[in-house]
MARGUMI-794553 format. One record per residue: residue number from 1; residue in three letters; chain; x, y, z of N, C-alpha, C in turn. Coordinates in nm, 2 decimals, padded with zeros to 4 digits, always signed. Layout:
# MARGUMI-794553
(NUM; ala; A; (X; Y; Z); (X; Y; Z); (X; Y; Z))
...
# end
This chain:
# MARGUMI-794553
(1; arg; A; (+12.00; +22.34; +04.23); (+11.89; +22.38; +04.12); (+11.95; +22.36; +03.98))
(2; asp; A; (+12.08; +22.40; +03.94); (+12.14; +22.44; +03.82); (+12.16; +22.25; +03.76))
(3; arg; A; (+12.16; +22.19; +03.87); (+12.21; +22.05; +03.84); (+12.06; +21.97; +03.79))
(4; tyr; A; (+11.96; +21.99; +03.87); (+11.88; +21.93; +03.88); (+11.80; +21.97; +03.71))
(5; met; A; (+11.80; +22.12; +03.68); (+11.78; +22.16; +03.54); (+11.87; +22.07; +03.43))
(6; gly; A; (+12.02; +22.07; +03.46); (+12.07; +22.01; +03.36); (+12.05; +21.87; +03.33))
(7; phe; A; (+12.04; +21.79; +03.49); (+11.97; +21.67; +03.44); (+11.81; +21.67; +03.38))
(8; ala; A; (+11.72; +21.78; +03.40); (+11.62; +21.77; +03.30); (+11.64; +21.78; +03.16))
(9; leu; A; (+11.72; +21.91; +03.15); (+11.75; +21.91; +02.98); (+11.80; +21.79; +02.91))
(10; trp; A; (+11.94; +21.72; +03.00); (+11.93; +21.59; +02.95); (+11.86; +21.47; +02.93))
(11; asp; A; (+11.77; +21.46; +03.04); (+11.65; +21.35; +02.97); (+11.58; +21.42; +02.83))
(12; gln; A; (+11.55; +21.55; +02.84); (+11.46; +21.59; +02.70); (+11.56; +21.51; +02.58))
(13; tyr; A; (+11.70; +21.54; +02.60); (+11.77; +21.48; +02.48); (+11.78; +21.35; +02.46))
(14; leu; A; (+11.80; +21.30; +02.55); (+11.80; +21.15; +02.59); (+11.64; +21.04; +02.54))
(15; ile; A; (+11.57; +21.10; +02.57); (+11.42; +21.05; +02.50); (+11.37; +21.10; +02.34))
(16; ser; A; (+11.45; +21.18; +02.32); (+11.41; +21.25; +02.19); (+11.47; +21.17; +02.09))
(17; asp; A; (+11.45; +21.16; +01.96); (+11.45; +21.03; +01.86); (+11.54; +21.17; +01.76))
(18; asn; A; (+11.52; +21.30; +01.77); (+11.56; +21.40; +01.70); (+11.72; +21.39; +01.71))
(19; val; A; (+11.82; +21.40; +01.64); (+11.95; +21.43; +01.67); (+11.98; +21.55; +01.64))
(20; leu; A; (+11.88; +21.65; +01.62); (+11.91; +21.79; +01.58); (+11.84; +21.86; +01.71))
(21; leu; A; (+11.80; +21.80; +01.77); (+11.70; +21.89; +01.86); (+11.79; +21.98; +01.95))
(22; his; A; (+11.91; +21.96; +02.01); (+12.00; +22.09; +02.05); (+12.00; +22.20; +01.93))
(23; phe; A; (+12.00; +22.17; +01.84); (+11.99; +22.29; +01.74); (+11.88; +22.36; +01.75))
(24; phe; A; (+11.78; +22.33; +01.75); (+11.64; +22.36; +01.73); (+11.60; +22.40; +01.90))
(25; val; A; (+11.65; +22.38; +02.01); (+11.64; +22.40; +02.16); (+11.72; +22.57; +02.16))
(26; ala; A; (+11.82; +22.56; +02.11); (+11.88; +22.70; +02.13); (+11.81; +22.80; +02.03))
(27; val; A; (+11.81; +22.73; +01.91); (+11.68; +22.86; +01.82); (+11.56; +22.91; +01.93))
(28; ala; A; (+11.49; +22.80; +01.98); (+11.39; +22.83; +02.08); (+11.36; +22.90; +02.17))
(29; leu; A; (+11.53; +22.88; +02.25); (+11.55; +22.95; +02.33); (+11.59; +23.14; +02.31))
(30; ile; A; (+11.66; +23.11; +02.20); (+11.67; +23.28; +02.14); (+11.57; +23.34; +02.14))
(31; ile; A; (+11.46; +23.25; +02.05); (+11.37; +23.32; +01.99); (+11.24; +23.37; +02.17))
(32; his; A; (+11.30; +23.30; +02.26); (+11.21; +23.29; +02.37); (+11.28; +23.43; +02.47))
(33; lys; A; (+11.40; +23.45; +02.41); (+11.45; +23.58; +02.47); (+11.50; +23.68; +02.40))
(34; arg; A; (+11.42; +23.70; +02.31); (+11.46; +23.79; +02.16); (+11.45; +23.93; +02.22))
(35; asp; A; (+11.33; +23.98; +02.31); (+11.34; +24.11; +02.37); (+11.45; +24.14; +02.46))
(36; gln; A; (+11.53; +24.05; +02.52); (+11.63; +24.07; +02.59); (+11.75; +24.08; +02.52))
(37; leu; A; (+11.75; +24.00; +02.37); (+11.86; +24.03; +02.31); (+11.86; +24.18; +02.19))
(38; ser; A; (+11.76; +24.20; +02.19); (+11.72; +24.31; +02.09); (+11.74; +24.43; +02.14))
(39; thr; A; (+11.77; +24.44; +02.28); (+11.85; +24.55; +02.35); (+11.97; +24.57; +02.35))
(40; val; A; (+12.04; +24.45; +02.33); (+12.20; +24.47; +02.32); (+12.23; +24.51; +02.23))
(41; thr; A; (+12.40; +24.56; +02.25); (+12.49; +24.61; +02.11); (+12.53; +24.49; +02.05))
(42; his; A; (+12.59; +24.55; +01.95); (+12.63; +24.40; +01.85); (+12.77; +24.38; +01.94))
(43; asp; A; (+12.81; +24.48; +02.01); (+12.96; +24.44; +02.07); (+12.92; +24.32; +02.22))
(44; thr; A; (+12.84; +24.34; +02.25); (+12.79; +24.25; +02.38); (+12.73; +24.15; +02.38))
(45; leu; A; (+12.67; +24.13; +02.21); (+12.59; +24.00; +02.19); (+12.63; +23.88; +02.26))
(46; pro; A; (+12.76; +23.86; +02.17); (+12.83; +23.76; +02.22); (+12.84; +23.71; +02.35))
(47; glu; A; (+12.86; +23.78; +02.45); (+12.88; +23.78; +02.57); (+12.73; +23.75; +02.62))
(48; val; A; (+12.61; +23.82; +02.57); (+12.48; +23.83; +02.62); (+12.46; +23.66; +02.56))
(49; leu; A; (+12.48; +23.62; +02.46); (+12.43; +23.52; +02.41); (+12.50; +23.38; +02.49))
(50; gln; A; (+12.59; +23.41; +02.58); (+12.64; +23.29; +02.66); (+12.61; +23.29; +02.79))
(51; ser; A; (+12.55; +23.41; +02.81); (+12.47; +23.43; +02.94); (+12.34; +23.34; +02.95))
(52; leu; A; (+12.27; +23.34; +02.83); (+12.14; +23.30; +02.82); (+12.12; +23.18; +02.93))
(53; arg; A; (+12.03; +23.15; +03.02); (+12.01; +23.05; +03.15); (+11.87; +22.99; +03.12))
(54; phe; A; (+11.86; +22.91; +03.13); (+11.67; +22.83; +03.15); (+11.67; +22.85; +03.29))
(55; glu; A; (+11.54; +22.93; +03.32); (+11.50; +22.97; +03.44); (+11.44; +22.84; +03.53))
(56; ser; A; (+11.38; +22.76; +03.49); (+11.32; +22.65; +03.59); (+11.33; +22.51; +03.49))
(57; val; A; (+11.27; +22.39; +03.56); (+11.24; +22.32; +03.48); (+11.12; +22.32; +03.40))
(58; asp; A; (+11.03; +22.40; +03.43); (+10.88; +22.44; +03.35); (+10.95; +22.47; +03.23))
(59; his; A; (+11.04; +22.59; +03.26); (+11.10; +22.64; +03.13); (+11.15; +22.57; +03.01))
(60; ile; A; (+11.25; +22.48; +03.08); (+11.30; +22.38; +03.01); (+11.19; +22.30; +02.89))
(61; asn; A; (+11.09; +22.25; +02.99); (+10.97; +22.18; +02.93); (+10.91; +22.28; +02.84))
(62; leu; A; (+10.89; +22.40; +02.83); (+10.86; +22.49; +02.73); (+10.94; +22.53; +02.62))
(63; ile; A; (+11.04; +22.54; +02.67); (+11.15; +22.57; +02.53); (+11.16; +22.45; +02.46))
(64; val; A; (+11.17; +22.32; +02.49); (+11.21; +22.18; +02.43); (+11.07; +22.18; +02.34))
(65; lys; A; (+10.96; +22.15; +02.38); (+10.80; +22.18; +02.33); (+10.82; +22.27; +02.22))
(66; glu; A; (+10.90; +22.38; +02.22); (+10.90; +22.48; +02.14); (+11.00; +22.45; +01.99))
(67; ala; A; (+11.11; +22.39; +02.02); (+11.21; +22.30; +01.97); (+11.11; +22.22; +01.88))
(68; his; A; (+11.06; +22.11; +01.94); (+10.99; +22.02; +01.85); (+10.92; +22.08; +01.75))
(69; lys; A; (+10.85; +22.19; +01.80); (+10.74; +22.25; +01.71); (+10.82; +22.31; +01.57))
(70; leu; A; (+10.97; +22.36; +01.62); (+11.04; +22.47; +01.50); (+11.11; +22.33; +01.44))
(71; ser; A; (+11.12; +22.22; +01.46); (+11.17; +22.11; +01.44); (+11.04; +22.07; +01.31))
(72; gln; A; (+10.95; +22.08; +01.33); (+10.83; +21.99; +01.28); (+10.83; +22.12; +01.15))
(73; leu; A; (+10.84; +22.24; +01.16); (+10.80; +22.30; +01.05); (+10.95; +22.37; +00.96))
(74; thr; A; (+11.02; +22.29; +00.99); (+11.18; +22.32; +00.94); (+11.16; +22.24; +00.80))
(75; pro; A; (+11.19; +22.27; +00.66); (+11.19; +22.19; +00.59); (+11.29; +22.05; +00.61))
(76; phe; A; (+11.25; +21.96; +00.54); (+11.32; +21.83; +00.57); (+11.50; +21.86; +00.49))
(77; ser; A; (+11.45; +21.95; +00.37); (+11.60; +21.92; +00.29); (+11.71; +22.00; +00.39))
(78; phe; A; (+11.66; +22.11; +00.44); (+11.71; +22.18; +00.56); (+11.81; +22.14; +00.67))
(79; gln; A; (+11.68; +21.99; +00.70); (+11.76; +21.93; +00.84); (+11.84; +21.81; +00.80))
(80; gln; A; (+11.86; +21.75; +00.67); (+11.95; +21.69; +00.60); (+12.05; +21.73; +00.60))
(81; arg; A; (+12.04; +21.90; +00.56); (+12.17; +21.96; +00.55); (+12.26; +22.01; +00.65))
(82; leu; A; (+12.20; +22.04; +00.76); (+12.22; +22.05; +00.88); (+12.27; +21.95; +00.94))
(83; leu; A; (+12.21; +21.81; +00.93); (+12.25; +21.69; +00.94); (+12.39; +21.65; +00.89))
(84; ser; A; (+12.39; +21.69; +00.77); (+12.54; +21.65; +00.72); (+12.63; +21.73; +00.75))
(85; ile; A; (+12.63; +21.84; +00.74); (+12.73; +21.94; +00.80); (+12.78; +21.95; +00.97))
(86; ser; A; (+12.68; +21.90; +01.05); (+12.70; +21.88; +01.18); (+12.83; +21.76; +01.23))
(87; phe; A; (+12.78; +21.65; +01.12); (+12.82; +21.53; +01.15); (+12.92; +21.47; +01.07))
(88; ser; A; (+12.96; +21.51; +01.00); (+13.04; +21.46; +00.90); (+13.18; +21.54; +00.94))
(89; gln; A; (+13.31; +21.47; +00.90); (+13.45; +21.50; +00.90); (+13.45; +21.58; +00.78))
(90; val; A; (+13.53; +21.70; +00.85); (+13.61; +21.79; +00.77); (+13.75; +21.78; +00.76))
(91; pro; A; (+13.80; +21.72; +00.69); (+13.96; +21.76; +00.65); (+14.02; +21.86; +00.72))
(92; cys; A; (+14.10; +21.89; +00.77); (+14.17; +21.98; +00.83); (+14.30; +22.02; +00.77))
(93; thr; A; (+14.34; +22.09; +00.66); (+14.48; +22.08; +00.62); (+14.53; +22.22; +00.61))
(94; pro; A; (+14.66; +22.24; +00.62); (+14.72; +22.38; +00.63); (+14.64; +22.50; +00.54))
(95; asp; A; (+14.63; +22.42; +00.40); (+14.55; +22.53; +00.33); (+14.37; +22.58; +00.41))
(96; thr; A; (+14.32; +22.47; +00.42); (+14.18; +22.48; +00.48); (+14.21; +22.61; +00.62))
(97; val; A; (+14.31; +22.55; +00.71); (+14.37; +22.64; +00.79); (+14.36; +22.79; +00.77))
(98; ala; A; (+14.45; +22.77; +00.67); (+14.51; +22.92; +00.64); (+14.42; +23.03; +00.55))
(99; his; A; (+14.31; +22.96; +00.49); (+14.18; +23.03; +00.46); (+14.05; +23.06; +00.54))
(100; leu; A; (+14.07; +22.94; +00.66); (+13.98; +23.01; +00.76); (+14.03; +23.14; +00.83))
(101; glu; A; (+14.17; +23.13; +00.83); (+14.20; +23.24; +00.93); (+14.17; +23.38; +00.83))
(102; gln; A; (+14.20; +23.38; +00.73); (+14.17; +23.49; +00.60); (+13.99; +23.53; +00.63))
(103; ile; A; (+13.90; +23.47; +00.69); (+13.77; +23.49; +00.69); (+13.74; +23.58; +00.77))
(104; val; A; (+13.67; +23.67; +00.76); (+13.68; +23.81; +00.85); (+13.50; +23.80; +00.93))
(105; cys; A; (+13.52; +23.75; +01.05); (+13.35; +23.73; +01.07); (+13.26; +23.85; +01.12))
(106; leu; A; (+13.33; +23.94; +01.16); (+13.27; +24.05; +01.22); (+13.32; +24.17; +01.13))
(107; pro; A; (+13.24; +24.27; +01.17); (+13.32; +24.43; +01.07); (+13.40; +24.45; +01.16))
# end
């Protein structure tokens, strides 16, 4: 069953001409599961986010349809920025690594 759902999702990515679809699928899935996510503490949120799953092929189709809607509603300038950030190479120097290690991600 999981493999079949994986193929169904992969097929959606392959037939789409939107290279950012995976970002919008993630957002659509989070929106769809917002009631579940709103009940967890910030300590367990990363674990709960990692455990989000599609329920069925129909659920995948629903989420992908919502993802396409979100993509259409997202300003072009934001999508261009996301595209450039996602697919550009960032040089990784010792100074960059040191700087990134100093950033506090969570309170």
